[in-house]
KELUM-852659 format. One line per 5 residues: their letters; for each residue x, y, z negated of N, C-alpha, C, O, CB. Coordinates in steps of 0.05 Angstrom, whole numbers. Each point is the difference from the previous one (the first is absolute). Glycine has a CB too. Example, Ala and Ser with C-alpha at 12.3 -4.5 7.8 and 13.67 -1.06 7.14 Angstrom:
AS = 264:-114:-156:-18:24:0:18:24:0:21:0:-13:-59:-23:-12  31:44:39:16:24:-1:-15:22:-14:10:22:-4:14:-35:47 $
This chain:
MRIVA = 1310:4398:-1562:9:28:-1:5:11:28:-2:24:5:22:-32:-51  -12:-10:64:5:9:27:-24:12:13:2:20:15:33:-56:-11  -58:24:-9:-25:11:12:-6:28:-10:-7:18:15:-11:-65:-11  22:51:-30:-4:26:-13:19:20:12:-8:23:7:-7:-44:-49  40:13:45:20:18:12:-7:8:29:2:23:7:33:-44:-37 $
DILVG = -44:1:45:-7:5:28:-24:19:2:-1:18:17:19:-63:-5  -37:41:-30:-24:18:-1:8:29:-6:-8:19:12:-21:-58:-26  47:41:-6:9:27:-8:16:13:22:-3:24:5:3:-39:-52  17:0:60:16:11:23:-19:8:22:4:21:13:36:-49:-25  -60:12:18:-20:6:20:-16:26:-6:-4:17:17:0:-65:-7 $
LLAVL = -4:51:-35:-14:24:-9:18:24:2:-8:22:7:-20:-49:-37  54:24:24:19:21:2:3:9:29:3:23:6:21:-40:-47  -24:-3:59:2:6:29:-25:16:9:3:20:15:24:-61:-8  -50:33:-16:-25:15:6:1:28:-10:-7:19:14:-19:-62:-15  36:47:-24:3:26:-11:18:18:18:-6:23:5:0:-42:-51 $
HIYIM = 28:7:55:18:16:17:-10:5:28:7:20:13:30:-39:-40  -54:2:37:-14:5:25:-19:24:-4:-2:18:17:5:-67:-3  -17:49:-36:-19:22:-7:16:26:-2:-8:21:10:-23:-53:-34  53:31:10:17:24:-3:10:10:27:-1:24:6:15:-39:-52  -6:-4:63:9:7:27:-22:14:16:5:21:12:27:-60:-13 $
ITEMF = -55:28:1:-23:12:14:-6:27:-11:-5:19:16:-14:-65:-6  18:48:-36:-5:26:-13:20:21:9:-8:23:7:-13:-47:-46  46:18:37:21:19:6:4:6:29:6:22:8:16:-37:-49  -26:-5:58:4:4:29:-24:11:15:3:16:18:29:-54:-20  -56:31:-7:-23:6:16:-21:17:-14:-17:13:13:25:-54:11 $
LWTTP = -9:40:-50:-21:14:-15:10:23:-17:-16:11:-16:-8:-54:15  49:51:4:13:19:-18:-15:27:-2:-2:12:-21:45:-34:33  -55:30:11:-13:27:0:-30:-1:-6:-13:20:1:48:-6:32  -45:-38:-39:-29:-2:-5:-7:11:-28:17:0:-18:-20:-40:48  -21:50:-34:-7:12:-26:4:-19:-23:9:8:-22:-42:20:46 $
RVRAS = 25:-54:-20:2:-19:-22:29:-4:-9:6:-1:-24:-47:-22:41  59:20:2:29:-4:-7:12:25:-11:15:-1:-19:-12:-33:55  -11:57:-25:10:26:-11:-8:3:-29:15:8:-17:-17:13:63  -23:-28:-52:-10:2:-27:15:-20:-18:7:7:-23:-52:7:39  51:-38:-6:14:-20:-16:28:10:-8:10:-5:-22:-36:-31:46 $
FGSTA = 39:50:-5:27:10:-5:0:29:-10:22:11:-6:-5:-42:41  -40:43:-37:-2:28:-10:13:20:19:13:19:-9:-13:-37:-37  -3:13:72:13:18:19:-21:16:16:-23:-9:3:62:-22:0  -30:53:8:-17:16:17:1:-10:28:18:-15:8:-11:55:-38  -26:-30:47:0:-7:28:25:10:13:12:-14:17:-62:15:-16 $
EFAEQ = 59:22:-8:24:12:12:25:-16:-8:16:-6:18:-37:51:-20  23:-53:-23:23:-16:-8:0:-27:13:21:-10:9:-21:33:-53  -23:-36:46:-2:-26:13:8:2:29:14:-18:10:-51:5:-42  29:34:45:7:4:28:30:4:3:12:-11:19:-57:30:-10  57:-4:-27:29:6:1:17:-25:-6:22:-2:10:-32:49:-23 $
TKVLA = -1:-65:-2:16:-23:-9:-9:-27:13:10:-21:-8:-4:45:-35  -23:-23:63:-11:-25:11:22:-17:14:-2:-24:0:-42:47:6  64:-10:5:21:-16:13:17:-14:-22:8:-23:3:-6:55:36  4:-17:-61:14:-13:-22:-16:-23:-12:11:-21:-6:12:65:-3  -49:-40:5:-17:-21:-11:-1:-24:19:1:-23:-10:-28:58:-14 $
ANQGL = 26:-30:50:0:-22:19:26:-16:-2:0:-25:3:-31:51:28  53:-12:-34:25:-14:-3:0:-17:-25:9:-23:0:15:61:24  -34:-28:-46:-3:-16:-25:-18:-24:5:6:-22:-9:1:64:-19  -28:-37:42:-19:-22:6:13:-22:16:-5:-24:-5:-32:57:5  54:-26:19:14:-20:16:17:-17:-18:1:-25:3:0:56:36 $
YNGFL = 13:-20:-58:16:-15:-19:-17:-19:-17:8:-23:-5:25:60:3  -56:-28:-6:-18:-17:-15:-10:-23:18:-5:-22:-9:-9:60:-20  11:-33:55:-7:-21:19:21:-21:2:-5:-24:1:-22:57:24  53:-24:-26:22:-19:1:0:-17:-25:6:-24:1:20:56:27  -32:-20:-51:-2:-16:-25:-22:-21:3:5:-23:-8:12:63:-19 $
AAGLI = -40:-32:37:-22:-19:4:8:-22:18:-5:-24:-5:-28:60:-3  47:-30:30:9:-20:19:19:-20:-13:-2:-24:5:-4:57:33  24:-23:-54:19:-17:-14:-14:-18:-20:6:-24:-2:29:58:8  -55:-23:-20:-15:-16:-19:-16:-22:14:-1:-23:-9:-2:62:-21  -9:-32:53:-15:-20:15:19:-22:11:-6:-23:-1:-28:58:13 $
WSLIA = 57:-26:-2:20:-19:10:8:-19:-22:3:-24:5:14:58:28  -13:-24:-57:8:-18:-22:-21:-21:-6:7:-22:-9:18:60:-11  -50:-33:26:-22:-19:-4:-1:-21:22:-9:-23:-5:-16:58:-19  34:-29:48:-2:-19:22:26:-14:6:0:-20:14:-37:48:4  59:-17:-27:26:-13:5:3:-24:-19:-10:0:-22:30:45:36 $
GDPVG = -7:-65:-4:6:-23:-17:21:6:-21:16:19:4:-29:-49:34  13:15:-59:21:3:-20:26:-12:9:-1:-19:16:-34:18:-52  57:11:28:5:20:-20:-3:29:10:-1:19:-17:31:-51:-5  -33:36:48:-1:27:11:-25:15:-11:3:24:-8:20:-40:50  -46:4:-43:-24:13:-10:2:9:-28:-7:23:-7:-19:-51:38 $
HDAAI = 37:11:-48:4:7:-28:19:23:-4:-4:19:-14:-6:-67:1  33:46:28:20:21:-2:-11:26:11:6:22:-11:30:-56:16  -52:33:17:-12:24:11:-20:12:-19:-2:25:-3:9:-43:49  -22:1:-60:-19:10:-20:14:15:-22:-9:21:-9:-22:-59:20  53:27:-21:16:14:-20:10:27:10:-3:20:-13:17:-65:-7 $
FFTAC = -2:44:44:11:25:11:-22:21:4:4:23:-8:31:-50:31  -57:20:-10:-20:21:6:-16:9:-24:-8:23:-1:5:-43:46  -2:2:-64:-13:10:-25:19:18:-15:-9:20:-12:-20:-62:10  54:36:2:20:17:-13:1:27:14:3:21:-14:24:-61:-1  -28:40:41:-1:25:15:-24:17:-8:2:25:-2:22:-47:41 $
VVVAG = -47:9:-42:-24:14:-8:4:13:-28:-7:23:-4:-21:-55:31  40:17:-45:5:10:-27:19:25:1:-6:20:-12:0:-67:-7  27:45:34:19:22:3:-14:24:12:3:23:-10:36:-55:14  -54:28:18:-14:22:13:-20:13:-20:-3:24:-1:8:-47:46  -19:6:-60:-19:10:-19:13:16:-23:-11:20:-9:-19:-59:20 $
LYGGF = 52:29:-20:15:15:-22:10:26:11:-3:21:-13:16:-64:-8  -2:43:44:10:25:12:-22:20:4:2:23:-7:35:-48:29  -59:15:-10:-23:18:4:-12:9:-26:-9:23:-2:0:-47:45  8:7:-62:-11:7:-26:15:22:-15:-11:16:-14:-6:-62:12  43:45:6:17:20:-14:4:25:17:9:21:-11:13:-58:-13 $
TAGRR = -27:36:50:6:24:17:-26:13:11:0:24:3:44:-45:8  -64:5:-6:-24:11:14:-24:2:-19:-15:19:1:32:-38:42  -21:-1:-60:-23:0:-18:-1:-25:-17:4:-22:10:-29:51:23  19:-25:-58:0:-23:-19:-21:-22:8:4:-23:-7:10:55:-28  -35:-24:48:-21:-19:8:11:-23:17:-10:-22:0:-23:59:-2 $
ILLVQ = 54:-31:17:13:-20:18:11:-23:-17:2:-23:10:9:58:24  -3:-30:-59:9:-21:-17:-22:-21:-4:6:-24:-1:25:57:-22  -55:-24:20:-22:-19:-5:-11:-12:26:-7:-24:0:-5:50:-40  12:-11:61:-11:-9:25:19:-18:16:-9:-19:13:-18:61:-12  53:-36:-2:19:-15:16:20:-16:-17:3:-24:5:-9:58:30 $
ALPGA = 19:-21:-53:21:-14:-15:-11:-23:-18:12:-22:0:14:65:0  -47:-38:-14:-11:-21:-18:-10:-25:16:7:-22:-8:-20:59:-24  -3:-33:53:-8:-24:15:24:-15:12:1:-24:2:-45:46:8  64:-6:-1:24:-12:10:15:-16:-21:10:-22:6:-6:59:27  -2:-26:-56:14:-14:-22:-14:-25:-9:13:-21:-4:4:65:-11 $
ISLIA = -43:-43:14:-16:-23:-8:4:-22:22:3:-24:-7:-37:53:-18  33:-21:50:4:-19:22:28:-12:-1:3:-24:4:-36:49:24  53:-8:-33:28:-10:-1:3:-20:-23:13:-21:4:3:65:15  -27:-38:-42:2:-19:-22:-13:-26:7:11:-22:-6:-11:61:-26  -24:-38:44:-13:-25:8:16:-16:20:1:-25:-2:-45:47:-6 $
VLLAG = 56:-8:27:17:-14:20:24:-13:-14:7:-23:6:-21:55:30  27:-18:-54:23:-11:-14:-8:-24:-18:14:-20:-1:7:66:1  -44:-44:-13:-10:-22:-16:-7:-25:17:2:-23:-9:-18:56:-25  6:-27:58:-8:-23:17:25:-15:10:-2:-23:9:-39:49:5  64:-12:-15:25:-13:7:2:-11:27:20:-11:7:-16:1:-53 $
């Protein structure tokens, strides 16, 4: 089960690196604007806020990666902490910004958290 948990945590880290890049560097591109249903004007007005959000997602990714390379018990405890942070961020975003975040962030975080807990 540990291997499955590590794979899921790794994939969650990759997801958050992707989110970080999207929010910090690609926010005003047509593809990302279409994905979020925003106009060029809105994207330009909110790019600093999006970059700030992206930075936080980068910190989540860094913590998840750290949990994979740190020895136990630190690695296991870090995996619990950072996957739980992803779940909380996803729930908050899902209820305040858009329901899709529940599926994109909270659900993968929850699945990863459960796998980490089961791996013990």
